[in-house]
N, C-alpha and C positions, 0 to 999 in steps of 0.2 A: 199654475205658479210653483216654484222652489224656492226653498229656504232653509236655512239654519240658524239655530238660535244658539247661543252661549249661555248656558247655565254654569251655575257653581256644582259643577262635579269633579272628582278625581281627574287630574291631569289638565286641568283649565279646559275642559273637552266643548269646541263648538260644535255639539252634536247633531248624528242627522236629522231630517225632518221628521216631526211627529206622523206625517204619512208615508214614511219610507215604508216600500213594501217587500224589498229585496230579502230572501231568506238564504243565509249563508251560514258554514258551519262555525260552531264555536271554536276558540283557541283549544288546540289538546285534543280534537276527534280527527280521525282518520278521514282524509279526502276523499271524495268520490272517485271512482276508477275514471281514467281518461276517456272521453266518449269515444266510442267506435265507430265504424261508418266510414264514409267516404272520404278520402284526405285529399286537401287542398295544399296547392303551393305556393308560397307566399316568398315574392323577393325582397328582402331586407337591405336597405343601404346604411352601411356601418360609418362609422364616425372617420375611419382613414379611407373613405371613398370606394371601397369595395364593396361587392354586392355579394349577398349568399341567397341561397333556396332554402327555406325550410317547410316541410312537409309536416302539417297537422290535420288532425280530425277538424271537417268543418262548423261543428257544432259545440267544439270546444271552447271554452272561456277564453278571452283575451290572454290571460295568464299563463297558460301554456303555452302560447305564443314567446311572450315576453321570458318565460324560464327556460326555454329551448335556446334562444337567443343568449341569453347569460351563461347558460350549461356551455355552449358552444366557445363561449370566450373564456372560461372558467373563472368568472366574474363573481367576486363573493359579494359584493357590495351593489348588486346589481339596482336595490330599492332606489337609487338617485336616478335610474335613467327609465326611459318611458319610449313606447311608440308611437310617433304620430303619422300620420295619412290626410289626404285631403278627401271629403266625404263626396257623396254623392252631388252637392251642391258647390262643390270647390271651396268648402270652408276645410281649414286645416283642423283635424281633431286629435285629441290622445284616444288610443285605445283604450276602450274601458276593460279592464281586468275581471270583470264579473260576467259582464253581457257575451253570449256566443260571437265566434269572430263572423260568422256566416251573417249576421245581422247589421255587422257593422261594416265590413268590407265586401261591397256588393259583387264586384266584378275584381277579384285577385288578381287575374292575369294581366290587367291593366293597370293594377295599382303598384307603386312601390313605396313601402312603409320604410320609414326613417328612423333608426335607433339613435338616439340623442339623449342629452341630459336633460332630466326634466325638472329637480331639485337642487338647488345651488345652496350647500350650507354657508353660515355666516363666516366660519373659520376652515378654509382647506386642511388644516392640521386635524380635522374631525376624519378626513381622508386616511383609511389605515393602510390601504393597499396601494404599493406602486402601479398596479394595472388602471386601478379607480383615476388615481392621479393623470396617469398616461392618456386616458380618456376624458379626463377633463380637461387636458390640456390641447387636445384636438377639437374638442369643442368651440375654447376661446379662439384656438386657430381658426376654425370655420365662420363664428362669429365675426372676427376680424375681416375675413375676405368678402363677407356679405354685408358689412358695412352696419352690422347690427350693433357691435361693440365699438362706441364712438367713441374718441379720446383725442386729446392733443398729440401733438407730432412726436413731443419726447416719449410719452407713453405708450406709444405705437411702435418706436423704434428701439425702445426697449425691449417690448413683449417679443417682437420679431425677432431681435439678437436672440433671445433665448431659445427660440424655437429652431434658428439657425444652428446655434451650438449644439442642440439635440439632434438635429438631423446629418450635420456634415463632421461635428466635432470641433478640435481648438481650431484659432483664428489662423487663416492664411488669406493675404487679401486679395488674391489672383483668385483663389477658389470661390471666396466670397462673393464676390462681384459675379463670376460666372453663376455660380449658384442663384443670385437674386435676379440674374438676366433671364433664369428659365421658370422659376417659381416666383409668381406674383401672391404675396400675403395679404395684400391690402389694396385698394384703389388708390392713385397715385403714390404708388411706392417710389418711383424713380426719385422724387424728390426728397426721400427719406433715406436713399441709399447710404451716403455720408454717413450719417449718424448711427444708422445700422451697424455698419462696418467698425466705427469706433466702440460703440459698445460691446459688439461681437470679441473686440480684442481684451476686454475684462474679464472673460469668462473662461480663462484658459484652466484647464483641469477639471472643468465642470463635465459631469457624467450626464446621459440624457434624463436620469431622474432627478439630479438634482437641478437640470434645467426646468422641467415639468413644476417642481416645487417652487423654483423663483418665479417662473411664469404666472402661475396661480397667486402667489404671493403678490405680485403687481398686480394684476386682473381683479382682485376682490376688492380693493381699492376704487375703483371706477364705477361711477355710478351706475352706468349701464350692464354691469356684471351680471349675467343671468337674466338679464331682463327682457320681457316680450312684451309690446306695446299691443294694446288693444284701442282701436279706433273709439270715442265716444263724443257724446255734449254732455255740456253741464246746464244746471236747470234755464240760465240764459242763454243758451244755444252755442257758445262757443267752444271751439274744438278743441279737444284732449285727450290725451291717451291713458286706458288705464293700465295697471301693471301688477300682477303679485309677486311676492318675495318671502324668503324665510321670517321677514319683520311683521308683514302685513300686507295692506293695499294701499299702491303707490298710485300718484295722480302725476302726469307730466303735460308740459307744454313743448311739444317737439321732443326735444332730448333733456329737457332740463326738467328735474323733478321739482314741482310747485308744492307739493303736500305730501303727507303720509299719514295712515291711520294704521296705527299697531294693532296688534290683535289684541292686546289688554285691551284699547279702546272699544273695538268691536262687539256689541253684545249681539247683532244678528244680520246673517247676509239672507238677501231673498231675490227674485225677480219674478216681474210681472210684464208676459210680452217681453218687449222690447226695453222695459226699465229695470235698471239694476240699482237695488236698495241697500244701502249701508245704515243700519240702527246702531248710533253709539250709545255709550254708557252715559248717564247724566255725567255732568261735567260745571259747576257753577262757574268756573273760571273759562270755557270754552266758549268761543265766538260762532262754533257750530249750532245748526238746529240739531234737533234729538236725529232726524232721518236724512240722509241725504240721497241723492236722484241722480242717476246717469241715464241718460238714452242712447243705447248703440242701434246698428245698421238694421238687425234683425232679431226674432225671438231666438233663433240658432245660435249668433253671435252671444246674446247675452246670456244663455243657458252654459254656452260652451265655457265662457268666462266664469261665470259661476262655479262651475264643476272643478276648474282649476284651483278656484279660491279656495273650494273645499278641501281638496286634496293637501294643498299646502299648511292649510291650518292644521290638519290632521296630523302630515306627517312631522313638521316640526314643532307643534304643540303638545300632542298628546304623548302620553307613556306608551299606549300600546293601539292596537287596532281596534275602531270603534265595533261594537256587536251590535248585530241587525235588529231591527225593530222588529215584531210581530206582523204577519201580514193582515190587513185589513179584511174584514170578513165580506164586508158586502162592495165596497169601492174605494177608491183612493184620491187624493188631492195630491196634484203636483208630482214634482220628479223623487222617484224614488234612488237616484244616485247617493251612494256612499264611499267613501275610501276604503279601499282594498290594499290589504299589504303592511308589511313591517313599518311601524315608525322609526325617525331617524334614532330615538333612544334604543328599541331594540335591536336596530341594527349594529350599534354600537356597542351594546351590551355581548351581542352574539360573536363580535369580531374580537373584542375584549376577550373573550372566555377562551378563545383559542381552539374553535371547534370547527376549523377546516384546515385543508391542508395547503400548503404554497404551490404555487403552479409557475412554470416560468411563461413566459410568453414572448412576442417577436416584435418590434416595432417596425411598422410597413416602411414608415418613409425615412428610417434611422440608418446611417452606415457604419454604427457603432451599435455594439451590443448591449442591451438590458442591464443594468446592474444584477437584476435575478436570473440572466442567463448565465452567469459567472457564477451565482453560487453554488457550493456542493449541495449534493443531495442530502436530506436528514438520513443521519444515522441511528436515531433513536428519539421515541414517541413523536414522530410528524415536527420533528424540531425545525427550528425557523433561524437559525444562527447562518448568517452569512459566512462564505471561506475564510478560513484562516489565514492570515499571511504567512509564507514561509518564514519570516524571520520571528514570529512570535514563538517565545521562549517559555511559556508559563500556561497553566491552564486557564482554559476561558470558559466562562458562563454569563447567560442573559439571559432576559425575559422581556418579550416582546410584546409592543403594543399595549402600554397599560395596561397590563393583566400580567397575575403571578405565573405564565405561561413558561414551562422550562425548554432549554434549546440546548442544542447538543452543543458538546464542549471536545477540544482537541488536547492533547498532553504532549508536552514537551519536557525536556529534562531542563530543571532549574538548576542554575549552578548554584553554589553555596556561596554567599557574599559576608563580607567582614561587617560588622555593626556599624550602622550608621551611611552604608550604601543604600541609594536606592534599589527598588527593583528591577529588573534586566528592562529595557527599552528597546523595541523593534525600531528600525529605521522609520522616521516618519511618512508616510505615504497618504496624499490627497484622497484616494481612492477608499481608505476605510472608513468604516461608520463605528460610532460607538458602541454600535450592540455587539460587537464582535471582539471587544477589547477587554485586557486583564480585568480582574477584579482589583479595584485601586483599594486605598487606605482606607475607606469608609464601605466598601463592598459595592460603590460605583462604579461607573466605567467611563472615565475621563482623566486619562493620565495627560500628562505636561506637554507630549509632543502629539496630541490631536490637533488637526488645522482647521477641521469641518467644526463649526457651530450647528447646534441641533437641527438648524433651520435649513442648514445644508447637509443634511443628513436624511433625506427622505425615504432611504429604504429601512430607518429604523421606526419611521412613521411617530416620530415624537416619542421615542420609545419609553416604556417604563423603566426609571432605573432600578427598580427592585429586582434582587437577584436571586434566583432559585436555586437550590443544591443538585443540581445534576451531575454527579460524578462519576466518571466510566469506570468501567471494571479495572483498567490499569491503576488508576488512583488509589483505591483503596482495597485491600484484599477480599476476596467474597468468603463468606464462612455460613457453614449450617451448625452445626452441633459440635466443633471440635473444642468450644470450649464449655460444653454440658459438665463432663467430668471435672474440670475446675471449679465450675460453678457450684456442684453439689458439696465440695470440700470446704467452701467458703463458711464462716463460722455463722449461725442461726441468730445470735443476737443481734436486737436492733442498735445497739451501743457501737458495736462491729462496724455498721454500715453509716452510722452518724460519724464517727470517726474518720471512715474512709471518704466521708464528703467533706471533711477538714481538709483532708491530702490533697483532694482532686480540685477543691476551690482555691488552695493554698498554691497550687503550680498554676494555676492562671493568674493569680494574684503578683506571683514573682516575676511572671512575662510580661505583667502590666507595668510594675517597677521597671524592668528592663527596656522598657519602652522609652523611659526617661532617663535611667542611668547609663544604658548602653546606647542605644540606638540615638536618641537627641542630643545626647552628650557628646557623641562622637562626631555627629554632623556639625554642632555648634563649633566643635574645635578646629575643624576644618575651614571653615567660614568665619567673618569679622562683622556678623550681624547683631550679634547680641552684646549688651553692654556689660561689663566687669560686675558690677552691683547685682545685677538680674542674677548672672551666671552664680553667684556666691549666694544668692537667695535661695535656688532652686537645688540645685545639685548636692550641695553638703547636708541640705534636709532630706535626700532621697536615698543617699549611699548607705547611709547607717541602716535605714529600714530594710534595703534590701540585705545587707550583710545579716541581719539577726533574723529574717523571715529564709533566708537560705538556711540557716542553721535548724530553725523552726520545723522545716518542711523535711529535712533529714531525719530528725528525731521522731516525727509524727512516723514517718515511713519505717523506720525501725522498729518501732512499736507496732505496727500493723502487721509487719513479716514475725515478728513473735507470735502476735495473735493468731496469726493463719498456723504458725507451726505446729510439726508434731512432736511433742514431749510430752513428758509425764503432766498428769494430772496437776499437781503442786505448783510447778513452774507455770505451766499452762496458765492457772488461775490470777499468779501475781502480775501477769502481763494483760490481762483481758480485761484492760482499762485504759482510759485518757483522759480522767480527770487531774492526774497527777502532772502529765505532760503539758496541760493546756494551764494550770494555776503556776506552775514554774516560767511558761514563757508568757502569760499575761502579766505577771509581776514584773517579767523584764521589760514589756511594753512601755510599761509606767517613767523608764528612765528614758524611755523616747519620746515622749509628752511634749517635750521641747521642741523637736522636730516636727511633730503631729499639729502644733499649734501656728506654726510657720506657714503651713500649707495652705491655707485662704489667703495670708499675704503675698506668698508664692504667686497664687492666680490671677488676683488683682493687679501686680506690678507687672506680669506678662501681659495681661491684656491693655494696660496704660502704655505699656512698650509698645505694644504692635499698633495703639492708637496715633502714639506721635511717630511711630517711623513706618515708612512704607517699605525701607529695605527690611525690617523684622517683618513687618506682616508677611510681604513675598517669601521671606525665607520659613516663617511658620506653615504658611499654608502649601509650601513645596514639600515640606516634610509630611504634613497631613494627606499627601499624594502617595506615599511610600504604603506599601501593603502591609507592614508591621502595625502601622499606627491605624489601626482599624476602626477606631472611635476618633471623636474630634479630641483635638490634642488637649485642649483644657480639661477634658473629662478626666486624665490620667493624674493631673495634679491631685483630684479629690480621691482618687482610690483608698489612699491610707484611712480616711476618714470613714469611709464606707465599708472597709475590712472590720473594725470595730464592731459594726451593727452586725456582720455576720457572725462573728465570734458569739456575740451576745445571743442571736437566735440559737446557733446550735448548742451553747451552754444551757439555754433553757430547755431545749426538748430532751436534752441529757437528763436534767434535773426532774423534766416529768416522767421521765421514760424509769429511771431507777427509783425503788422503793427507800425508804430514808435508812433503811438497816443495809445498804448495800455497801460494800467496801468502795465504791468510787464516788458516791452520792457527797461526803464531805467535801471533797476536792472540787469536784463541779461546782457545788454551792459557793464555794471559796473564791472560785476562778468568775463565776457569774457575779458575785459581789463587786469584785476587784472592777470587771468590765465595763459593768453598770454604772459606777461612778466615774470611768472614763467616758464615757457616752454622753453622759449627762454633762458633763464638763464642757464637751464639745458640740452638744446637740445644736445651741443657738449659733454658733458659727457654721456648724454643717447644714441650716436652713439657708442662712444669709447666702452664702458661697453657691450651694444648689442652684438659687434663685439668679444669681450674678452668671453663673456659669451659663443658664438656660437663656437669658436675656442676650448675652452676648453669642451665642449660637444660633440665635433666632436672627440676629442682627445681619448675620452673613448670607442668611436665605433670603431677604428683604432688599426690595431697592426702592428709594424713594423717602427715606427715614434715615435723618441726619442723626438724632438725639435718642435712640429708642431706650440706652441703658442710663438712666439717670435715678439718683435716691430717690427710694420713696415707691418706685414703680415694681409691681409684682407682677409674674406671668401667670394667668389661670388656665386658660385653654387654646389650644389650636385645633384647626379641624376643616373640612370640607361641607360647604353649604352651598344650595343653589340660590342666585339672588334673581327676584323676578324684576325684570324691567320690559321695556318697550320691544325686545327682541326676544322676549321668551324668558325660561329659566336659564340661566347661567351658571355654570360651576364656578364659585370663587373660594380661596382660600381666607378663613377668619382668624384673627388673632386677637384672643380677649385678655387684657390688663385690668388691673383694677381701677382704672382710670378713663381708658379707652378701649374702643372696639376697631381694631383694622379690619378690611378688605381688602382681596389681591388677586390677580390672576395670574397665571404663570406665562414668564417670558419665554420668548422665543431667542434667548441669546447665549452666548457661548458659557455663561454662568449660570445658567439654568436656576436661575431665581425669580422671585415674586414679586411683582409690581405693586405698590399701593395704589389704589384706587381712589379710596376715602377711609374718612375716620369719623366715628360717632363719639363725640365724650359722654361719659356714663352718667355724669351728673343730670340730674334731672330727665334721665332716661325712663321711659315706661315700655313694657313688653306684653304683648297678647297673642294669644292663638286665634288665627285668621283663615284657618280652612274653609270655612263656608263663604267667606266673603271674598276669596280668589279662587276657589275652587281647585286649591293645590292641595294633596296630601300634607301632613304633617308643616303647615305653613306659621309664619310667625310674622307679627308687623312689629318692628322695632322705632319707637316713634322718640326721637330725640329733640333738643330746643330747636335745633336749625334745619334738622332734615329726619326723613323716613323712609325707613327701606323695607322691602318684603323678602324675607329667607324661607328656605323649604331645608329640612334635615331629608336622609335619605330614608329613615325609619322612626317611629314613633319613640323608640328608646333612646335615639340620637337628638330629637327635638328634648325629651324631656331633660336630658344631660346639658344641652345649651340653656335651656329655658331656668335650671337651678343655679348654674354659675352666672349666667348672666344677672339673674335678679342678686345673688348675693354679691357679685361685683356694683351693682347700682346702689347696694346698702351700703358696701364699704365706701363707695363714693360720696354719698348722702353724709357719713357721718365723718369723713375726712375733713381736717382744719385746714382752710385756705385752699383756692382753687390748685388743680392737677397742671403739673407742666404740659405745654402745649408741644405738640410734635411738629417737627419741622418735615415737611413733605415736599419733594422736589414736583409734583404736580398738584394741581388743584385737586380738592375733593371732589368726588362726583355727588351732587346735591340735586339729582333728578328723581321724581317718584318713577314710578314704573309706567305711568300714562304719557310720561313726556315723549317729546320726539327722542329718536336715538344719534342725531348726528354728533353732538357732543361725546357721547359714550363710545362712539364709534372711533372718531381721533383718540380717546384715551387709549382705546384697544393698538390703534396703529400704531401707537408709541413703543409699544412694546418693542418691535422687531428695529426700531430706528434709535432704540436705546444703548443700542450696542457699543456706542464710541467709547464710553466711559468706562466699559468692560473688558475693551480687549486687552487692556493692559492688566488685568486681574488675572492669576492663576484659573486653570478652570476647578471650577464648583464641583463639590463632591454631590454626588446625586441620590445617595441613599440614606437621606436626613429622615426625621421622623416627619419633616413639614411634606417631603415627597411622597412617604408611604402614604399618610392620610390623605394626600390628592388622589392619588390612583386607587386605592381600598376605599376612597369617599368614606371617611370615618372621622374621628376626632379623638383627642388625648388630652388629658388634664394634668397638670401639675402635681394634682394628688396621686395620678397614675404614674408618674415619672417618680416621684418618689417611694411609693411602693417596688416600682421596678430596680430601685438601686439596692431595696431588701433582697428581690428576687434574682439570686444569680446562683448559678450553678454550672459547674464543669462535670464531665466524665465520660465514659465510653459508650456510647449507643450501636445498635447494630439497626441499619437502615433497609427500607426495601421499598422499591415501587409498584404503583398498582399491578401493574402489569409484567414485572421482572421475577425471576426465578432466583432463589440465595438472598442473602442480607449481606451488606457491608457495613464493615466495622470503621465507625468514625469515632475523632474525639471530637465532642461537641461541648459548644461554651454556649451557654444562655445569658445574655446581659442587652440592656437597653432595647427590649421587646424583640430581640432577635436571634434566632441560631446560625452561630458561626461554625464551621465545618473545618476540621483539621483531617490529615492522616494519622497524626499522632500528636501525643501532648508536648513533645518537643518539635515540633513544626513551631518557626517564627511569626507566621502570619497565616490568616484562614484562606482556604481554597474556593469556599464561596459562602455565602449568608442566604437566611431567608425571613424576612422581615414577618413577624405573625399576626400584627393588626390585622382583622378581618377574616382570617382562618378560624376553622371550628376544631375543637378537640373534643374526639369521641373515643369509645372503644369499638372495635371492630367486632363486625357483627356475625353472626355462625353463617351466614350467605358469603361472607368474603373468603371463607377457607384458611385464616388465619391460625393454624393450629399452635400457637406457641402461648407461653404464660409471658405475663407485664409486656403486653404489645398495646400500644394508644395509635390514634390514627388522627393526622394532621388533613383538613381538607378545605381549599377555597375552589370553587365553582368545578371544574372538571380537574382540578389538580390535587392528587392525593400521594400521600405518604405515610409510610407504616414505620414507625420505630419500636423498638424493642429493647427494655431493661434487663439488667442482670439479677433483681431481686424486686420482691414486694415493695422493700422501703425506696429503693431507688425510682422504682416506676410512680410510686405515690408522690413522691419530691419533684419529679420533672412532671407528673399531671398539674402539680400544685402550682410549680413556677410558670410551666406555659399556659395556665389558665388563666393567670393574670395579666398575660400580654393579648391572649386570643379575645377575652372576656373584659378588657379594660371599660370601666363603668363608672356609673355615679357614685356620690360619695357614700351613700349606703351600704352596698354592696362591696364596696374597697374595701373598707372599715373589717371586714369580715374574710379578707382573702386568705389569713392562715389556717380556716376551717378546713377540714380534710374533705377531700369531694366523695360524695356518698354514690356507689355505682351500683 
């Protein structure tokens, strides 16, 4: 008898049987040498119907043959595929990857092994490579032809129309009918020919890769997608069919699914002779017995199906390949079979890390080229960016496959534009994918002229919108030591570098003011979209600030020039101070307080105007897509309030640095007292407005919520968690407020927003750790009054942050007077427990791509918001973190070097909103690229890295490494301090000590 039993071990493991006896290598050890000896030639039938012969040592394990096929195809995601063949009893079985080939294929000369898809993931967007999706599309084509993928006539015609588009290109009725006459894609195709031709007419402009993507989008919704039926009988002798899928074990009567046993329900699988046994978890609400029994044709049939179940469970449910059990000393019972290879999670992690090189491939049946074959060769760092359009006139940057991988960029000359003019727009072309587009206003990649939504851009693999700073040599001058001499002439006093920080951050602040006073105002003047009352509330309150701070910056820079100058000691001593300049200007700011008080009112008026006017909303969204608007528009309205906090911080550092006897101390202390009074007066307004701004920013990221912004609602935390359902752990985005917890999934729409799946009111909720119960690391059970959900965090620290904040929110909800306002969702909440059937959940997920209709009218959504960063980096961020980020802003020159490059590139770098923005110089109006830092590690280079320079720090995330070099010890420590606040956003206690110096 063979069996597997589910125990509460990490990864919800349905482990190998206790009597498992095969010994294999632990992960991380070197594999044994490939067995030598006699070679055997094995014929492999590929998915494109061609045959290839592979010579392998006959005593080699099956994995050697599968690896050889994947290597031949340059297939990175080969783990989804397998090799099947008829054994000596004419039963079709999968090649066991651990057993020697000679023990499985007895007469290789007379056997043709088929290379086919073995594991069908729940969502085809999890397939990262175009080649993988092409092979899946060929599998769908094959299953249609063989009658295995049954569906109604409309679905069949739609599937075939995408295949035809991939193979012959755009619609031509004569060519279509000729092609359909020669190629039979489905039995009884003639009756569907008119429908196929009609559907094909709708696919004009669609590339082969896009056709594959759409084919899989349709196929995955069909009940028989990826299903292989195994004849059996139930206890009453009724003929049924068993099948296994990513969700669990399915029962069919004919081609109709009549039951499903999800992995979460199954405690143990085993077989005894011809009997296949499923032992379920105890459930008082279930009508089923504890153990279900099915009778199959023979022991071999039964064992074959049991092995397939073992492999599917391990591939889709485990975090890593199960380790082998020790070999029994005397004798063993039952089968020793276990799953071998990477799990789906390991495959996804590997591809996300970008540890492979993109390859070209040929579509055997297509008369048109693959998108990949049109792409340019990588120019740097095994880049993945597609070829740039010749019309592109700006630097481009991209990051692929939901990872912070760098991509190549091509540079063109960018014309100077007058204020208010949007960046240059190349001609729209349906062949262009978002991954290759210019950095937009928020660092994302979705300019208004893009015609493809993400699910029509398969070559970007639902690409991460996160931007990495890959600037080529022409973009920034390369430097080694030309600044060394000048650096040595800098004053060594720490006060000088504090004063210089005021200067560099003031430059950025002025640029931020110009986004409103120059760019936004100029654009508004050309359109008639904004009411006069709103104009008079915003611009007259920003223009005096811009004028004042222009003069302030000039004064600071003059003082720094004198401080650096070569003059006699007496004169130099008079100018080696900054307190007098700060005091004079802080007192000048008090006269601008009336304008500062208006900024909160302006923010509310703008958002209310956007809410009531679709025209104003579209106008503001279009402005946000301009490169100069590198942050959400409403963020710039709060910049003046935040700048007061920066002055307060600087003056605190100066007062702490100076002894009371220093000639600059008195002015600094007086300036600090003045600015502290202003900050205290505006503090309440600032907190209220920051929460208001954050709620409106989140509103743009969500679908299915009508009244997110209501009085009394406070944002607490957002982040990525895995939700346990009948289909296993699925990534979801969670949003915690002081009255409700929302969970969402990422949509496949042009807007790239997140769709609300469910909401849990916090009143009456309890939270408990449940790793032992569910066998999932860092697992929590959230029990509400109406429903409960099980979630898992990516790490222990992430789990602790969520526990702390959710418990705090529950306490706030309990203390609040009166019921919290109910959210209005466009779709009903998901009220299922993980043990319930998944059909309803599947429908809600399918709505994601169907919900595009209301979004087509909206402007393309920015792709670099903190919500998307947290999604791709599998982390979270709290409102406390956002508040700290407001204080931790920094600007200045840094030298930057890649891991494998020579020399350093000089860049003007702005740190804000958890992100580094890169410019050629401080005079540039918009950033060339950005690097979101959540998830990155900040360290000092080790001796082995051969970075023989002072003041160097290192940023790295998985395989991506960047070195940055500061000009002095002080600026080095400041960059470390502020970046650390973004890379180490943490729970409440560590955050409060964020100003402490880093110990090296």
